[in-house]
GULO-816518 format. One record per residue (C-alpha): x negated, z, y negated; residue in three letters; residue number from 1. Coordinates in steps of 0.05 Angstrom, whole numbers. Each point is the difference from the previous one (the first is absolute). Example, Ala and Ser with C-alpha at 12.3 -4.5 7.8 and 13.67 -1.06 7.14 Angstrom:
2
<rec x="-246" z="156" y="90" aa="ala" i="1"/>
<rec x="-27" z="-13" y="-69" aa="ser" i="2"/>
//
This chain:
127
<rec x="-198" z="165" y="319" aa="met" i="1"/>
<rec x="-67" z="29" y="-21" aa="lys" i="2"/>
<rec x="-27" z="68" y="-22" aa="ile" i="3"/>
<rec x="-55" z="17" y="-49" aa="thr" i="4"/>
<rec x="-34" z="66" y="-10" aa="arg" i="5"/>
<rec x="-47" z="16" y="-58" aa="gln" i="6"/>
<rec x="-30" z="64" y="-29" aa="thr" i="7"/>
<rec x="-23" z="10" y="-71" aa="tyr" i="8"/>
<rec x="-42" z="57" y="-28" aa="his" i="9"/>
<rec x="21" z="13" y="-72" aa="val" i="10"/>
<rec x="-37" z="49" y="-45" aa="his" i="11"/>
<rec x="63" z="30" y="-31" aa="ser" i="12"/>
<rec x="52" z="54" y="10" aa="ser" i="13"/>
<rec x="59" z="-4" y="47" aa="leu" i="14"/>
<rec x="47" z="3" y="-59" aa="glu" i="15"/>
<rec x="-34" z="-60" y="-35" aa="glu" i="16"/>
<rec x="0" z="-41" y="64" aa="val" i="17"/>
<rec x="74" z="16" y="10" aa="trp" i="18"/>
<rec x="15" z="-23" y="-71" aa="lys" i="19"/>
<rec x="-39" z="-64" y="12" aa="ala" i="20"/>
<rec x="47" z="-15" y="58" aa="leu" i="21"/>
<rec x="66" z="22" y="-32" aa="thr" i="22"/>
<rec x="-4" z="0" y="-76" aa="asp" i="23"/>
<rec x="13" z="-66" y="-35" aa="pro" i="24"/>
<rec x="-48" z="16" y="-57" aa="lys" i="25"/>
<rec x="-57" z="11" y="49" aa="tyr" i="26"/>
<rec x="20" z="-61" y="41" aa="ile" i="27"/>
<rec x="-1" z="-42" y="-63" aa="asp" i="28"/>
<rec x="-70" z="28" y="-13" aa="gly" i="29"/>
<rec x="-30" z="-25" y="65" aa="trp" i="30"/>
<rec x="37" z="-67" y="-1" aa="gly" i="31"/>
<rec x="61" z="7" y="44" aa="gly" i="32"/>
<rec x="51" z="-4" y="-57" aa="gly" i="33"/>
<rec x="48" z="-10" y="-27" aa="pro" i="34"/>
<rec x="23" z="53" y="49" aa="ala" i="35"/>
<rec x="65" z="38" y="11" aa="lys" i="36"/>
<rec x="-11" z="59" y="46" aa="ile" i="37"/>
<rec x="6" z="75" y="7" aa="asn" i="38"/>
<rec x="-16" z="50" y="55" aa="asp" i="39"/>
<rec x="71" z="13" y="24" aa="lys" i="40"/>
<rec x="19" z="-13" y="72" aa="glu" i="41"/>
<rec x="51" z="-56" y="6" aa="gly" i="42"/>
<rec x="-17" z="-31" y="-68" aa="ser" i="43"/>
<rec x="-16" z="-73" y="-9" aa="lys" i="44"/>
<rec x="-65" z="-26" y="-30" aa="phe" i="45"/>
<rec x="-32" z="-64" y="-26" aa="glu" i="46"/>
<rec x="-73" z="-19" y="-12" aa="phe" i="47"/>
<rec x="-24" z="-62" y="-37" aa="trp" i="48"/>
<rec x="68" z="-10" y="-33" aa="gly" i="49"/>
<rec x="36" z="-1" y="67" aa="gly" i="50"/>
<rec x="-48" z="-44" y="41" aa="asp" i="51"/>
<rec x="-6" z="61" y="46" aa="ile" i="52"/>
<rec x="62" z="43" y="6" aa="his" i="53"/>
<rec x="31" z="50" y="47" aa="gly" i="54"/>
<rec x="21" z="72" y="10" aa="lys" i="55"/>
<rec x="-33" z="68" y="8" aa="asn" i="56"/>
<rec x="19" z="24" y="69" aa="ile" i="57"/>
<rec x="-42" z="63" y="5" aa="glu" i="58"/>
<rec x="-31" z="40" y="-57" aa="val" i="59"/>
<rec x="-44" z="62" y="6" aa="ile" i="60"/>
<rec x="-28" z="9" y="-70" aa="lys" i="61"/>
<rec x="-76" z="-5" y="-4" aa="asn" i="62"/>
<rec x="-4" z="-10" y="76" aa="lys" i="63"/>
<rec x="39" z="-59" y="28" aa="lys" i="64"/>
<rec x="40" z="-59" y="-25" aa="leu" i="65"/>
<rec x="35" z="-48" y="49" aa="val" i="66"/>
<rec x="33" z="-62" y="-28" aa="gln" i="67"/>
<rec x="38" z="-61" y="24" aa="glu" i="68"/>
<rec x="-33" z="-61" y="-31" aa="trp" i="69"/>
<rec x="27" z="-70" y="-11" aa="phe" i="70"/>
<rec x="-39" z="-59" y="-27" aa="ala" i="71"/>
<rec x="18" z="-73" y="-6" aa="gly" i="72"/>
<rec x="57" z="-19" y="47" aa="lys" i="73"/>
<rec x="-10" z="52" y="54" aa="trp" i="74"/>
<rec x="60" z="12" y="45" aa="asp" i="75"/>
<rec x="-19" z="71" y="15" aa="lys" i="76"/>
<rec x="-45" z="50" y="-36" aa="pro" i="77"/>
<rec x="-69" z="21" y="18" aa="ser" i="78"/>
<rec x="-15" z="74" y="0" aa="ile" i="79"/>
<rec x="-56" z="28" y="-44" aa="val" i="80"/>
<rec x="-25" z="71" y="7" aa="thr" i="81"/>
<rec x="-48" z="33" y="-48" aa="phe" i="82"/>
<rec x="-27" z="67" y="27" aa="ala" i="83"/>
<rec x="-42" z="41" y="-48" aa="leu" i="84"/>
<rec x="-51" z="53" y="19" aa="thr" i="85"/>
<rec x="-48" z="39" y="-43" aa="lys" i="86"/>
<rec x="-73" z="-2" y="22" aa="glu" i="87"/>
<rec x="-48" z="37" y="-46" aa="gly" i="88"/>
<rec x="2" z="-33" y="-69" aa="asp" i="89"/>
<rec x="37" z="-62" y="24" aa="lys" i="90"/>
<rec x="67" z="-21" y="29" aa="val" i="91"/>
<rec x="5" z="-43" y="62" aa="leu" i="92"/>
<rec x="56" z="-51" y="-3" aa="ile" i="93"/>
<rec x="18" z="-21" y="71" aa="his" i="94"/>
<rec x="40" z="-64" y="-1" aa="leu" i="95"/>
<rec x="42" z="-23" y="59" aa="leu" i="96"/>
<rec x="38" z="-65" y="-10" aa="his" i="97"/>
<rec x="44" z="-21" y="59" aa="lys" i="98"/>
<rec x="44" z="-59" y="15" aa="asp" i="99"/>
<rec x="-39" z="-50" y="-42" aa="ile" i="100"/>
<rec x="22" z="-72" y="14" aa="pro" i="101"/>
<rec x="-54" z="-32" y="43" aa="asp" i="102"/>
<rec x="-12" z="-58" y="-48" aa="asn" i="103"/>
<rec x="-12" z="47" y="-59" aa="glu" i="104"/>
<rec x="-41" z="54" y="33" aa="ala" i="105"/>
<rec x="-69" z="-24" y="-22" aa="lys" i="106"/>
<rec x="20" z="-9" y="-73" aa="asp" i="107"/>
<rec x="36" z="67" y="-2" aa="ile" i="108"/>
<rec x="-59" z="37" y="30" aa="glu" i="109"/>
<rec x="-45" z="-29" y="-54" aa="gln" i="110"/>
<rec x="53" z="10" y="-52" aa="gly" i="111"/>
<rec x="-2" z="76" y="10" aa="trp" i="112"/>
<rec x="-74" z="-2" y="-17" aa="lys" i="113"/>
<rec x="4" z="-49" y="-58" aa="asp" i="114"/>
<rec x="66" z="15" y="-34" aa="tyr" i="115"/>
<rec x="26" z="69" y="20" aa="phe" i="116"/>
<rec x="-43" z="56" y="28" aa="leu" i="117"/>
<rec x="-67" z="-29" y="-24" aa="gly" i="118"/>
<rec x="24" z="-4" y="-73" aa="pro" i="119"/>
<rec x="36" z="67" y="7" aa="leu" i="120"/>
<rec x="-66" z="33" y="21" aa="lys" i="121"/>
<rec x="-39" z="-33" y="-57" aa="glu" i="122"/>
<rec x="53" z="20" y="-51" aa="tyr" i="123"/>
<rec x="1" z="74" y="21" aa="leu" i="124"/>
<rec x="-76" z="5" y="4" aa="glu" i="125"/>
<rec x="-6" z="-27" y="-71" aa="arg" i="126"/>
<rec x="51" z="50" y="-29" aa="lys" i="127"/>
//
């Protein structure tokens, strides 16, 4: 199993970044929809119509979101943590993705940049 860490600097507010991670309307806006999600601990979620799905396992509004993620035919979930910190006029999104299947690690690492956090950053900075 592999781990990836990435950090994004987003010129936006904590509240807007949080919505981009947990509000289906925002997620649809940056390309992760159709999405079913909220920011309640223990609730299930889906991105891309269910291609990625899982459960919120820790939620600290505007600060930290920890999720169990499943994709494809994974036997066990990977763990994704988004930690948010305010730094001047931007928000730092610290991503930690653990327990990535070895054979998918390279694609998943690039996928964060191309399909999830990269588009999320662009979407919020255009708003």
